[in-house]
Biopython code that builds the backbone (N, CA, C, O; Angstrom):
import numpy as np
from Bio.PDB.StructureBuilder import StructureBuilder

atoms = [
    (1, "MET", "N", (0.778, -1.191, -0.030)),
    (1, "MET", "CA", (0.067, 0.004, -0.044)),
    (1, "MET", "C", (0.841, 1.268, 0.015)),
    (1, "MET", "O", (0.455, 2.264, -0.597)),
    (2, "ALA", "N", (2.007, 1.258, 0.790)),
    (2, "ALA", "CA", (2.796, 2.365, 0.728)),
    (2, "ALA", "C", (3.323, 2.599, -0.658)),
    (2, "ALA", "O", (3.591, 3.716, -1.101)),
    (3, "ARG", "N", (3.456, 1.427, -1.335)),
    (3, "ARG", "CA", (4.004, 1.760, -2.627)),
    (3, "ARG", "C", (3.004, 2.389, -3.593)),
    (3, "ARG", "O", (3.445, 3.116, -4.483)),
    (4, "ALA", "N", (1.798, 2.185, -3.498)),
    (4, "ALA", "CA", (0.703, 2.809, -4.310)),
    (4, "ALA", "C", (0.703, 4.296, -3.959)),
    (4, "ALA", "O", (0.531, 5.088, -4.886)),
    (5, "GLY", "N", (0.871, 4.738, -2.777)),
    (5, "GLY", "CA", (0.920, 6.091, -2.358)),
    (5, "GLY", "C", (2.122, 6.714, -3.118)),
    (5, "GLY", "O", (2.006, 7.736, -3.794)),
    (6, "GLY", "N", (3.288, 6.028, -2.962)),
    (6, "GLY", "CA", (4.385, 6.605, -3.659)),
    (6, "GLY", "C", (4.212, 6.876, -5.192)),
    (6, "GLY", "O", (4.730, 7.842, -5.751)),
    (7, "MET", "N", (3.473, 5.981, -5.794)),
    (7, "MET", "CA", (3.249, 6.130, -7.249)),
    (7, "MET", "C", (2.382, 7.315, -7.519)),
    (7, "MET", "O", (2.488, 7.981, -8.549)),
    (8, "GLY", "N", (1.520, 7.563, -6.568)),
    (8, "GLY", "CA", (0.495, 8.674, -6.699)),
    (8, "GLY", "C", (1.248, 9.950, -6.677)),
    (8, "GLY", "O", (0.953, 10.870, -7.440)),
    (9, "ILE", "N", (2.205, 10.025, -5.828)),
    (9, "ILE", "CA", (3.099, 11.295, -5.749)),
    (9, "ILE", "C", (3.943, 11.340, -6.808)),
    (9, "ILE", "O", (4.203, 12.484, -7.181)),
    (10, "THR", "N", (4.569, 10.257, -7.548)),
    (10, "THR", "CA", (5.254, 10.313, -8.673)),
    (10, "THR", "C", (4.422, 10.840, -9.785)),
    (10, "THR", "O", (4.791, 11.744, -10.535)),
    (11, "ASN", "N", (3.194, 10.183, -9.857)),
    (11, "ASN", "CA", (2.381, 10.721, -10.966)),
    (11, "ASN", "C", (1.982, 12.163, -10.814)),
    (11, "ASN", "O", (1.921, 12.852, -11.833)),
    (12, "ALA", "N", (1.703, 12.688, -9.632)),
    (12, "ALA", "CA", (1.394, 14.058, -9.342)),
    (12, "ALA", "C", (2.527, 14.963, -9.731)),
    (12, "ALA", "O", (2.327, 16.076, -10.217)),
    (13, "VAL", "N", (3.657, 14.494, -9.519)),
    (13, "VAL", "CA", (5.052, 15.310, -9.853)),
    (13, "VAL", "C", (4.966, 15.259, -11.384)),
    (13, "VAL", "O", (4.969, 16.330, -11.991)),
    (14, "ASN", "N", (4.900, 14.260, -11.965)),
    (14, "ASN", "CA", (4.900, 14.135, -13.441)),
    (14, "ASN", "C", (3.956, 14.998, -14.097)),
    (14, "ASN", "O", (4.258, 15.695, -15.066)),
    (15, "VAL", "N", (2.721, 14.952, -13.531)),
    (15, "VAL", "CA", (1.643, 15.824, -14.040)),
    (15, "VAL", "C", (2.020, 17.304, -13.875)),
    (15, "VAL", "O", (1.857, 18.086, -14.811)),
    (16, "GLY", "N", (2.530, 17.703, -12.673)),
    (16, "GLY", "CA", (2.989, 18.970, -12.471)),
    (16, "GLY", "C", (4.097, 19.483, -13.336)),
    (16, "GLY", "O", (4.129, 20.645, -13.743)),
    (17, "ILE", "N", (4.993, 18.594, -13.601)),
    (17, "ILE", "CA", (6.074, 18.948, -14.583)),
    (17, "ILE", "C", (5.441, 19.087, -16.015)),
    (17, "ILE", "O", (5.786, 20.019, -16.741)),
    (18, "ALA", "N", (4.602, 18.249, -16.378)),
    (18, "ALA", "CA", (3.947, 18.361, -17.769)),
    (18, "ALA", "C", (3.199, 19.609, -17.813)),
    (18, "ALA", "O", (3.261, 20.327, -18.811)),
    (19, "VAL", "N", (2.422, 19.949, -16.688)),
    (19, "VAL", "CA", (1.663, 21.214, -16.702)),
    (19, "VAL", "C", (2.525, 22.413, -16.908)),
    (19, "VAL", "O", (2.281, 23.299, -17.727)),
    (20, "GLN", "N", (3.577, 22.376, -16.082)),
    (20, "GLN", "CA", (4.571, 23.527, -16.143)),
    (20, "GLN", "C", (5.220, 23.568, -17.519)),
    (20, "GLN", "O", (5.403, 24.665, -18.046)),
    (21, "ALA", "N", (5.567, 22.489, -18.114)),
    (21, "ALA", "CA", (6.221, 22.467, -19.515)),
    (21, "ALA", "C", (5.209, 23.090, -20.470)),
    (21, "ALA", "O", (5.585, 23.948, -21.268)),
    (22, "ASP", "N", (3.851, 22.662, -20.413)),
    (22, "ASP", "CA", (2.879, 23.110, -21.219)),
    (22, "ASP", "C", (2.587, 24.568, -21.100)),
    (22, "ASP", "O", (2.325, 25.243, -22.096)),
    (23, "TRP", "N", (2.631, 25.103, -19.793)),
    (23, "TRP", "CA", (2.447, 26.504, -19.646)),
    (23, "TRP", "C", (3.621, 27.202, -20.241)),
    (23, "TRP", "O", (3.396, 28.234, -20.872)),
    (24, "GLU", "N", (4.897, 26.755, -20.116)),
    (24, "GLU", "CA", (6.002, 27.525, -20.719)),
    (24, "GLU", "C", (5.914, 27.373, -22.254)),
    (24, "GLU", "O", (6.282, 28.283, -22.998)),
    (25, "ASN", "N", (5.462, 26.307, -22.671)),
    (25, "ASN", "CA", (5.311, 26.261, -24.232)),
    (25, "ASN", "C", (4.242, 27.245, -24.757)),
    (25, "ASN", "O", (4.394, 27.883, -25.799)),
    (26, "ARG", "N", (3.246, 27.317, -24.038)),
    (26, "ARG", "CA", (2.046, 28.242, -24.440)),
    (26, "ARG", "C", (2.480, 29.624, -24.332)),
    (26, "ARG", "O", (2.135, 30.446, -25.181)),
    (27, "GLU", "N", (3.285, 29.963, -23.248)),
    (27, "GLU", "CA", (3.814, 31.324, -23.164)),
    (27, "GLU", "C", (4.854, 31.630, -24.284)),
    (27, "GLU", "O", (4.836, 32.719, -24.857)),
    (28, "PHE", "N", (5.737, 30.684, -24.583)),
    (28, "PHE", "CA", (6.654, 30.890, -25.662)),
    (28, "PHE", "C", (5.828, 31.098, -26.941)),
    (28, "PHE", "O", (6.128, 32.053, -27.659)),
    (29, "ILE", "N", (4.852, 30.320, -27.275)),
    (29, "ILE", "CA", (4.054, 30.438, -28.437)),
    (29, "ILE", "C", (3.438, 31.804, -28.521)),
    (29, "ILE", "O", (3.403, 32.455, -29.565)),
    (30, "SER", "N", (2.929, 32.227, -27.309)),
    (30, "SER", "CA", (2.199, 33.626, -27.299)),
    (30, "SER", "C", (3.242, 34.629, -27.577)),
    (30, "SER", "O", (2.919, 35.561, -28.314)),
    (31, "HIS", "N", (4.499, 34.589, -27.084)),
    (31, "HIS", "CA", (5.451, 35.632, -27.402)),
    (31, "HIS", "C", (5.718, 35.664, -28.910)),
    (31, "HIS", "O", (5.768, 36.728, -29.527)),
    (32, "ILE", "N", (5.895, 34.413, -29.509)),
    (32, "ILE", "CA", (6.220, 34.252, -30.796)),
    (32, "ILE", "C", (5.043, 34.990, -31.663)),
    (32, "ILE", "O", (5.277, 35.851, -32.511)),
    (33, "SER", "N", (3.822, 34.544, -31.336)),
    (33, "SER", "CA", (2.622, 35.163, -32.001)),
    (33, "SER", "C", (2.621, 36.595, -31.993)),
    (33, "SER", "O", (2.407, 37.250, -33.013)),
    (34, "LEU", "N", (2.881, 37.156, -30.747)),
    (34, "LEU", "CA", (2.979, 38.638, -30.680)),
    (34, "LEU", "C", (4.028, 39.251, -31.527)),
    (34, "LEU", "O", (3.811, 40.285, -32.159)),
    (35, "ASN", "N", (5.110, 38.657, -31.549)),
    (35, "ASN", "CA", (6.248, 39.262, -32.224)),
    (35, "ASN", "C", (5.992, 39.116, -33.764)),
    (35, "ASN", "O", (6.393, 40.014, -34.505)),
    (36, "VAL", "N", (5.379, 38.088, -34.248)),
    (36, "VAL", "CA", (4.916, 37.988, -35.603)),
    (36, "VAL", "C", (3.887, 38.958, -36.017)),
    (36, "VAL", "O", (3.899, 39.464, -37.139)),
    (37, "ARG", "N", (2.993, 39.225, -35.122)),
    (37, "ARG", "CA", (2.008, 40.164, -35.384)),
    (37, "ARG", "C", (2.607, 41.594, -35.447)),
    (37, "ARG", "O", (2.215, 42.394, -36.297)),
    (38, "ARG", "N", (3.564, 41.904, -34.533)),
    (38, "ARG", "CA", (4.222, 43.113, -34.615)),
    (38, "ARG", "C", (4.969, 43.256, -36.008)),
    (38, "ARG", "O", (4.847, 44.248, -36.728)),
    (39, "LEU", "N", (5.709, 42.218, -36.290)),
    (39, "LEU", "CA", (6.398, 42.252, -37.532)),
    (39, "LEU", "C", (5.504, 42.496, -38.705)),
    (39, "LEU", "O", (5.836, 43.261, -39.611)),
    (40, "PHE", "N", (4.370, 41.847, -38.689)),
    (40, "PHE", "CA", (3.395, 41.996, -39.778)),
    (40, "PHE", "C", (2.899, 43.503, -39.860)),
    (40, "PHE", "O", (2.815, 44.145, -40.907)),
    (41, "GLU", "N", (2.615, 43.918, -38.718)),
    (41, "GLU", "CA", (2.150, 45.409, -38.670)),
    (41, "GLU", "C", (3.152, 46.373, -39.184)),
    (41, "GLU", "O", (2.841, 47.332, -39.891)),
    (42, "PHE", "N", (4.468, 46.071, -38.779)),
    (42, "PHE", "CA", (5.531, 46.919, -39.253)),
    (42, "PHE", "C", (5.673, 46.814, -40.774)),
    (42, "PHE", "O", (5.901, 47.837, -41.420)),
    (43, "LEU", "N", (5.553, 45.654, -41.359)),
    (43, "LEU", "CA", (5.646, 45.424, -42.776)),
    (43, "LEU", "C", (4.568, 46.114, -43.521)),
    (43, "LEU", "O", (4.818, 46.681, -44.585)),
    (44, "ILE", "N", (3.391, 46.091, -43.014)),
    (44, "ILE", "CA", (2.238, 46.806, -43.565)),
    (44, "ILE", "C", (2.483, 48.232, -43.667)),
    (44, "ILE", "O", (2.336, 48.805, -44.746)),
    (45, "GLN", "N", (2.898, 48.929, -42.474)),
    (45, "GLN", "CA", (3.247, 50.381, -42.346)),
    (45, "GLN", "C", (4.397, 50.702, -43.288)),
    (45, "GLN", "O", (4.358, 51.733, -43.959)),
    (46, "PHE", "N", (5.460, 49.819, -43.365)),
    (46, "PHE", "CA", (6.547, 50.112, -44.213)),
    (46, "PHE", "C", (6.084, 50.087, -45.722)),
    (46, "PHE", "O", (6.559, 50.900, -46.515)),
    (47, "GLU", "N", (5.225, 49.218, -46.081)),
    (47, "GLU", "CA", (4.757, 49.104, -47.468)),
    (47, "GLU", "C", (3.941, 50.397, -47.734)),
    (47, "GLU", "O", (4.121, 51.015, -48.783)),
    (48, "SER", "N", (3.104, 50.791, -46.864)),
    (48, "SER", "CA", (2.270, 51.942, -47.174)),
    (48, "SER", "C", (3.190, 53.256, -47.208)),
    (48, "SER", "O", (2.979, 54.115, -48.065)),
    (49, "THR", "N", (4.083, 53.381, -46.380)),
    (49, "THR", "CA", (4.990, 54.549, -46.351)),
    (49, "THR", "C", (5.866, 54.485, -47.657)),
    (49, "THR", "O", (6.097, 55.501, -48.313)),
    (50, "THR", "N", (6.327, 53.282, -47.990)),
    (50, "THR", "CA", (7.265, 53.222, -49.245)),
    (50, "THR", "C", (6.402, 53.489, -50.455)),
    (50, "THR", "O", (6.884, 54.148, -51.377)),
    (51, "LYS", "N", (5.202, 53.045, -50.527)),
    (51, "LYS", "CA", (4.419, 53.273, -51.723)),
    (51, "LYS", "C", (4.164, 54.814, -51.751)),
    (51, "LYS", "O", (4.261, 55.362, -52.849)),
    (52, "SER", "N", (3.877, 55.505, -50.752)),
    (52, "SER", "CA", (3.689, 56.837, -50.725)),
    (52, "SER", "C", (4.901, 57.574, -51.280)),
    (52, "SER", "O", (4.823, 58.381, -52.207)),
    (53, "LYS", "N", (6.041, 57.240, -50.644)),
    (53, "LYS", "CA", (7.324, 57.940, -51.000)),
    (53, "LYS", "C", (7.615, 57.671, -52.559)),
    (53, "LYS", "O", (8.041, 58.548, -53.311)),
    (54, "LEU", "N", (7.341, 56.396, -52.939)),
    (54, "LEU", "CA", (7.704, 56.111, -54.448)),
    (54, "LEU", "C", (6.684, 56.956, -55.348)),
    (54, "LEU", "O", (7.064, 57.475, -56.398)),
    (55, "ALA", "N", (5.468, 57.058, -54.917)),
    (55, "ALA", "CA", (4.508, 57.791, -55.795)),
    (55, "ALA", "C", (4.969, 59.258, -55.924)),
    (55, "ALA", "O", (4.894, 59.826, -57.013)),
    (56, "SER", "N", (5.465, 59.901, -54.781)),
    (56, "SER", "CA", (5.980, 61.241, -54.771)),
    (56, "SER", "C", (7.111, 61.316, -55.615)),
    (56, "SER", "O", (7.185, 62.246, -56.418)),
    (57, "LEU", "N", (8.040, 60.425, -55.541)),
    (57, "LEU", "CA", (9.325, 60.399, -56.363)),
    (57, "LEU", "C", (9.001, 60.204, -57.742)),
    (57, "LEU", "O", (9.697, 60.828, -58.544)),
    (58, "ASN", "N", (8.008, 59.403, -58.229)),
    (58, "ASN", "CA", (7.501, 59.111, -59.456)),
    (58, "ASN", "C", (6.974, 60.451, -60.103)),
    (58, "ASN", "O", (7.273, 60.790, -61.248)),
    (59, "GLY", "N", (6.197, 61.148, -59.299)),
    (59, "GLY", "CA", (5.630, 62.445, -59.714)),
    (59, "GLY", "C", (6.731, 63.442, -60.091)),
    (59, "GLY", "O", (6.684, 64.122, -61.116)),
    (60, "LYS", "N", (7.748, 63.484, -59.175)),
    (60, "LYS", "CA", (8.896, 64.523, -59.477)),
    (60, "LYS", "C", (9.575, 64.110, -60.631)),
    (60, "LYS", "O", (9.867, 64.971, -61.461)),
    (61, "LEU", "N", (9.928, 62.735, -60.857)),
    (61, "LEU", "CA", (10.605, 62.148, -61.952)),
    (61, "LEU", "C", (9.840, 62.504, -63.265)),
    (61, "LEU", "O", (10.493, 62.822, -64.259)),
    (62, "ASP", "N", (8.571, 62.464, -63.300)),
    (62, "ASP", "CA", (7.742, 62.764, -64.412)),
    (62, "ASP", "C", (7.857, 64.211, -64.750)),
    (62, "ASP", "O", (7.926, 64.535, -65.936)),
    (63, "THR", "N", (7.883, 65.109, -63.804)),
    (63, "THR", "CA", (8.147, 66.564, -64.058)),
    (63, "THR", "C", (9.441, 66.847, -64.606)),
    (63, "THR", "O", (9.581, 67.663, -65.517)),
    (64, "LEU", "N", (10.501, 66.141, -64.040)),
    (64, "LEU", "CA", (11.847, 66.278, -64.570)),
    (64, "LEU", "C", (11.972, 65.823, -66.068)),
    (64, "LEU", "O", (12.578, 66.491, -66.906)),
    (65, "GLU", "N", (11.375, 64.683, -66.324)),
    (65, "GLU", "CA", (11.399, 64.205, -67.640)),
    (65, "GLU", "C", (10.752, 65.160, -68.659)),
    (65, "GLU", "O", (11.271, 65.359, -69.758)),
    (66, "ARG", "N", (9.592, 65.752, -68.264)),
    (66, "ARG", "CA", (8.893, 66.757, -69.119)),
    (66, "ARG", "C", (9.807, 67.877, -69.447)),
    (66, "ARG", "O", (9.939, 68.310, -70.592)),
    (67, "ARG", "N", (10.465, 68.355, -68.357)),
    (67, "ARG", "CA", (11.388, 69.616, -68.446)),
    (67, "ARG", "C", (12.595, 69.185, -69.353)),
    (67, "ARG", "O", (13.049, 69.982, -70.174)),
    (68, "LEU", "N", (13.096, 67.966, -69.210)),
    (68, "LEU", "CA", (14.287, 67.648, -69.966)),
    (68, "LEU", "C", (13.831, 67.504, -71.500)),
    (68, "LEU", "O", (14.569, 67.885, -72.408)),
    (69, "GLU", "N", (12.671, 66.976, -71.716)),
    (69, "GLU", "CA", (12.264, 66.921, -73.105)),
    (69, "GLU", "C", (12.071, 68.349, -73.711)),
    (69, "GLU", "O", (12.429, 68.570, -74.868)),
    (70, "LEU", "N", (11.501, 69.324, -72.928)),
    (70, "LEU", "CA", (11.366, 70.703, -73.394)),
    (70, "LEU", "C", (12.769, 71.311, -73.682)),
    (70, "LEU", "O", (12.925, 72.084, -74.628)),
    (71, "LEU", "N", (13.791, 70.951, -72.851)),
    (71, "LEU", "CA", (15.165, 71.551, -73.037)),
    (71, "LEU", "C", (15.741, 70.851, -74.239)),
    (71, "LEU", "O", (16.476, 71.504, -74.981)),
    (72, "GLU", "N", (15.495, 69.643, -74.495)),
    (72, "GLU", "CA", (16.004, 69.012, -75.646)),
    (72, "GLU", "C", (15.521, 69.506, -76.944)),
    (72, "GLU", "O", (16.274, 69.608, -77.913)),
    (73, "VAL", "N", (14.134, 69.847, -76.979)),
    (73, "VAL", "CA", (13.615, 70.462, -78.124)),
    (73, "VAL", "C", (14.154, 71.831, -78.254)),
    (73, "VAL", "O", (14.400, 72.222, -79.395)),
    (74, "GLN", "N", (14.387, 72.657, -77.201)),
    (74, "GLN", "CA", (14.913, 73.948, -77.434)),
    (74, "GLN", "C", (16.367, 73.869, -77.787)),
    (74, "GLN", "O", (16.830, 74.754, -78.507)),
    (75, "VAL", "N", (17.143, 72.888, -77.349)),
    (75, "VAL", "CA", (18.534, 72.842, -77.794)),
    (75, "VAL", "C", (18.460, 72.407, -79.296)),
    (75, "VAL", "O", (19.169, 73.000, -80.108)),
    (76, "ALA", "N", (17.693, 71.473, -79.668)),
    (76, "ALA", "CA", (17.631, 71.067, -80.999)),
    (76, "ALA", "C", (17.237, 72.139, -81.945)),
    (76, "ALA", "O", (17.749, 72.245, -83.059)),
    (77, "SER", "N", (16.235, 73.005, -81.444)),
    (77, "SER", "CA", (15.797, 74.188, -82.369)),
    (77, "SER", "C", (16.946, 75.101, -82.409)),
    (77, "SER", "O", (17.269, 75.551, -83.508)),
    (78, "ALA", "N", (17.683, 75.474, -81.243)),
    (78, "ALA", "CA", (18.852, 76.344, -81.327)),
    (78, "ALA", "C", (19.944, 75.899, -82.288)),
    (78, "ALA", "O", (20.531, 76.689, -83.027)),
    (79, "SER", "N", (20.176, 74.638, -82.242)),
    (79, "SER", "CA", (21.184, 74.108, -83.082)),
    (79, "SER", "C", (20.848, 74.024, -84.567)),
    (79, "SER", "O", (21.741, 74.050, -85.414)),
    (80, "ALA", "N", (19.564, 73.925, -84.877)),
    (80, "ALA", "CA", (19.056, 73.984, -86.226)),
    (80, "ALA", "C", (19.065, 75.500, -86.764)),
    (80, "ALA", "O", (19.195, 75.731, -87.966)),
    (81, "ASN", "N", (18.932, 76.431, -85.890)),
    (81, "ASN", "CA", (18.715, 77.762, -86.314)),
    (81, "ASN", "C", (19.783, 78.684, -85.458)),
    (81, "ASN", "O", (19.398, 79.552, -84.675)),
    (82, "PRO", "N", (21.061, 78.413, -85.684)),
    (82, "PRO", "CA", (22.150, 79.230, -84.864)),
    (82, "PRO", "C", (22.048, 80.765, -85.252)),
    (82, "PRO", "O", (22.563, 81.606, -84.516)),
    (83, "SER", "N", (21.459, 81.083, -86.274)),
    (83, "SER", "CA", (21.405, 82.484, -86.656)),
    (83, "SER", "C", (20.422, 83.293, -85.720)),
    (83, "SER", "O", (20.383, 84.523, -85.682)),
    (84, "LEU", "N", (19.687, 82.499, -85.021)),
    (84, "LEU", "CA", (18.641, 83.208, -83.978)),
    (84, "LEU", "C", (19.483, 83.758, -82.908)),
    (84, "LEU", "O", (19.106, 84.760, -82.301)),
    (85, "PHE", "N", (20.680, 83.133, -82.609)),
    (85, "PHE", "CA", (21.334, 83.527, -81.299)),
    (85, "PHE", "C", (22.594, 84.215, -81.625)),
    (85, "PHE", "O", (23.361, 84.511, -80.709)),
    (86, "THR", "N", (22.899, 84.520, -82.950)),
    (86, "THR", "CA", (24.189, 85.407, -83.165)),
    (86, "THR", "C", (23.626, 86.718, -83.582)),
    (86, "THR", "O", (22.565, 86.861, -84.190)),
    (87, "SER", "N", (24.509, 87.750, -83.163)),
    (87, "SER", "CA", (24.146, 89.194, -83.561)),
    (87, "SER", "C", (24.679, 89.418, -84.932)),
    (87, "SER", "O", (25.801, 89.004, -85.225)),
    (88, "SER", "N", (23.928, 90.053, -85.787)),
    (88, "SER", "CA", (24.346, 90.383, -87.121)),
    (88, "SER", "C", (24.829, 91.928, -87.250)),
    (88, "SER", "O", (25.218, 92.365, -88.333)),
]
sb = StructureBuilder()
sb.init_structure("model")
sb.init_model(0)
sb.init_chain("A")
sb.init_seg("    ")
for serial, (resi, resn, name, xyz) in enumerate(atoms, 1):
    if name == "N":
        sb.init_residue(resn, " ", resi, " ")
    sb.init_atom(name, np.array(xyz, "f"), 0.0, 1.0, " ", f" {name:<3s}", serial, name[0])
structure = sb.get_structure()
């Protein structure tokens, strides 16, 4: 009989260890989940900010391209008609 009581204590200790390990695993998984969620939120914010900045840069680049095209036409026109820029 004493032996059966000893097994009960051993089983209780094993259950306690298993419960503690399960609790630690759940806590670890919770931390991982939280960090994954934070990373996901950061990436969404980063994407949004990056898209906005790229759109702004694209608009500026379009403006510069139009100005360059105008300057190219003006230079081509001046090269074709140099007499317009020389004094007679």
